[in-house]
C-alpha positions, 0 to 999 in steps of 0.5 A: 784699786786707785785711792787718791791721797787728797790735797787739802785746800785753804782760802786766803784767810787760812781756813778750809776751802770746802767749796774747792774740796767738793770740786776736787771730790767731784773730779775724782768721779773720773776714775778713783775708787777711794779717797784718803784724807789727811795723808802727807799730800793732805798736810795731815800732821798739820791738820787739827782734829776739827779740820779732819772731821770737816774733811771726812764729813764732806767725803760722805756725800760721794761714792768712794771708799773713804779713808783717814791717814793717821800719823802721830807719836803715840797709840793714844793719838791713834785712838783719838784719830780712830774716834774721829774716823768712826764718827764719820763712817770712815771705811779704812785707815792708813797708819804710819809707825810713830814718827820722830822717835825711831821705834825698833821693829819689835815696837812697830810690830807691837804697835800695829798688832794693837791697832789691828786688834782694836780697829773698827775698820780695815787698816793699811800699814804705811811704810814711808821712812823718809817721813817717819825716820825708820822703815817697816821691815818684812818681819813686821809684815810677817807678824801681822799677815792674815789678821782679819783687819789687815788690808795691806801696806802702802809702800812709799820707800822707793823700792824697786822690788816687792820681793819678800813682802807677803801682804797685799801692796798699794803703791805709794810712789807715783813713779813706781805704779806701773812697776809695782802693778806688774809685780802684783800690787793690788792698787795705788795711793796716788798724789797725781790722781788729784788732777790726772785721775784718768791717766793714773787709772789707765797706768794702774790698768797697765795701759801702754799709752799711759806709761810715758805720760805718767813718767812725764807727770812725775817730773812735776815733783820739783819740791816737797809734797804737797807744794807742787800738786797744790800749784797744779790744782790751782792752775787747773781751777780745781782749787781757788788758791794754792795755799798750804799751812805756813809750816810747809813754805812755798814754791819759788819762781824757778820751781814754778817755771819747771812745773809750767814746762812739764805741763806745757809738754803734757798739754798735747797728751792730756785732757787737763781738768778745767 
């Protein structure tokens, strides 16, 4: 299963560019099975509740499984996000542990237990310690294994091995898609598939011709996500602008030149989205 962690487009006046967002959603028909709003790639922690609602509403016009990423500080904020998800017929949620406060593993297990018990839809756990500050250890997976609302975990820790993880895994790092799939992962939640949908889908199906191309495309990540993918989306005319929330900053000229070099190298191997 390929789920695209959707980027969020903004116009010159820093308002949501829903025209570009619909163009991106149309592009996902090339191979995505699901889409995720407000993840790391979608600048989720910087979005207002109203922006999340507008984006989720837009996804309802398309034939994908629709998800909302919830990354916040407290259960109260999780419940608020779940209300938004429910209102817009969201079909799954992706949830990180509370960030910044560095909870214990026992606290993380309790946090997820309460969410799973009260969720109206399936839940994917999100293991991303580089963003949250702490990992989810295997003991947490053991504590929630078999829950009726558990869909799996998005592993974005950079692990080489999935050994010891006893719940379904979605690969959360584009450079690990082939390796994780060979180890039994059930899908991927991808950044690169914002643009390179078909290539990522083929890699997830272990198409041998796509592995080298995917390795090349992973060289696009020359700066913090989502700055590179926003630039590539603009280059490929899916987004009208490469703007992000001001808190994220911008690519410098050297970084843009590195991206251009990767795209030039990939040009003969890919059909880019124009």
